C-alpha angles and dihedrals in degrees: 000000000000115000130201113255110249092240091061094060106122093353116120115231139174124244093254089051089051092051090049088054090055100261118137123221088250091057092048089054091061120115091245087079125073118214105213092166136008109284094010128108134185130175107269116250097015127096137177096225140042088229119083092208092052089051091053091049092048090052092051094042093071090060096049132087117265094252095051116113135186112250147158115029093353093058090043091055092047088055091047095244116161117254132179118258095249094067106107128233101242115124118252116218124182124197110193109224093352139094119289116260113252114200135128110269092019132102108206125207134182129196135173097201121100115264131187118232140201108208099181102071104117084333087289127126109244138163114264117267092255094048090045089058090052094049091053089069090061094062118106137192091270095041107056100311134295122266122214122228088253091056090050088056092048092051092047090049088056092047095054096037103056121227115286116228133176087263096051139281120321119227113279116261091228143347130247088254089055091053091048091051092048090051088051090054090048090057113175095342124138112305096015093130093053091046092052091049090050095046091061090055100048114125137174146253099026122153105193142016092247089061088054093047091049092052093047092046092054092050091046087056089056095253120139114270109259124227116262115238097330120184115262119186111226134173088264095048133271118340131184119216119202093248134357146181097212100188092049090042094232122139131185127209123191113215115200126189093276088065087062102040101040112070095201092052091047092052091047090052091053091053092048092052091050092048092051092047092048087053088057098257125135111231122213113193116209128200134187095268090056089065094054121103090257096041100046097069091054092047092050089051089053091050092047091053091048092052091052094049114100 
C-alpha cells in the first residue's frame, strides 16, 4: 500500500506534485486527504498554521503562479485589520500584469501598476499593508463587498496606530506617508476619490472602528474634531480617553460589548470614569446604539450641550 512521504504531512500539494512523489490518483482520492481547492490535496486534520485563513491560503498557493499574491480583504484579514461583517470569505488573489485567477471560492484581480509586497506574512505572498488598504477600495458588492469611506478611515486608523495589547502597542503596520505613496501608485483607479477623502481623516492612535465612527460622526454634525487619546493627568497617573475636548474638559469613552461581559474590563472602566471626573472632566459614555443613524443626532446634541456648559 502506498504511504504518504513524511515531508508531505500537512503540506498542501497539487496532483502532479503528488504523482511526482509516487502517489497514485487512487491514493490521492482517499478520505485521508482534504480537497481545499480543485487539484489540491493536503493530509486531513493537519495544518501548517494555527490560523484557518492562513491554511486556506497555503492550500491555494500551490496551485497559483509564482507572481500571484493575496490581496484585498484576504490580505487585510491576514494582517488582522478590522473589516465589516458583510465582507465575504472568498480568497482574493492578485496577479500583477497577468490574467485574473478563476477558481471557485476565489476572487481574481489583475493590475499592471507597481505594487509593493511583504512576502513573510505566514510565509505567504501578500500586498503590503498600505497597498492592501488601497485595494480594499476597489471591492464592490459582487466582488467581496463594498466598503464605505468611513470604513476606509477606520482601517487606515488601525494601520497607522498599531494593535494595542495588554503589554503595550505593537509597531504600526504602515505610516501615513506609506498610505499616501500607495494612493499615488493607485492613481485614478477604482475608489481613488474615497481613498483621498479617507486619507485626510486618518488619526492615531485609535483602537477600534467605533472610535473612528464616533469621531467622524461628531465632525459630520459640525462639532469641532476632538483630540484622539490625549494624555490626561489623573491621581493614578496619566490616562488616555478615546476622545476629548481638552479646553472644554469633556471626554468620551466608547463602551463595546466586552465592557459589559468582562468583569475585569467593567471594573477598569468604572475606575477610569472616576479618575477623569476627579480630574474635573465631564465623561460622556457612548454605546453601539449611539452610533446608529437614529442615535447619533441625540448623542451629538448631548456633546454640544456639554461643550457649551461652563
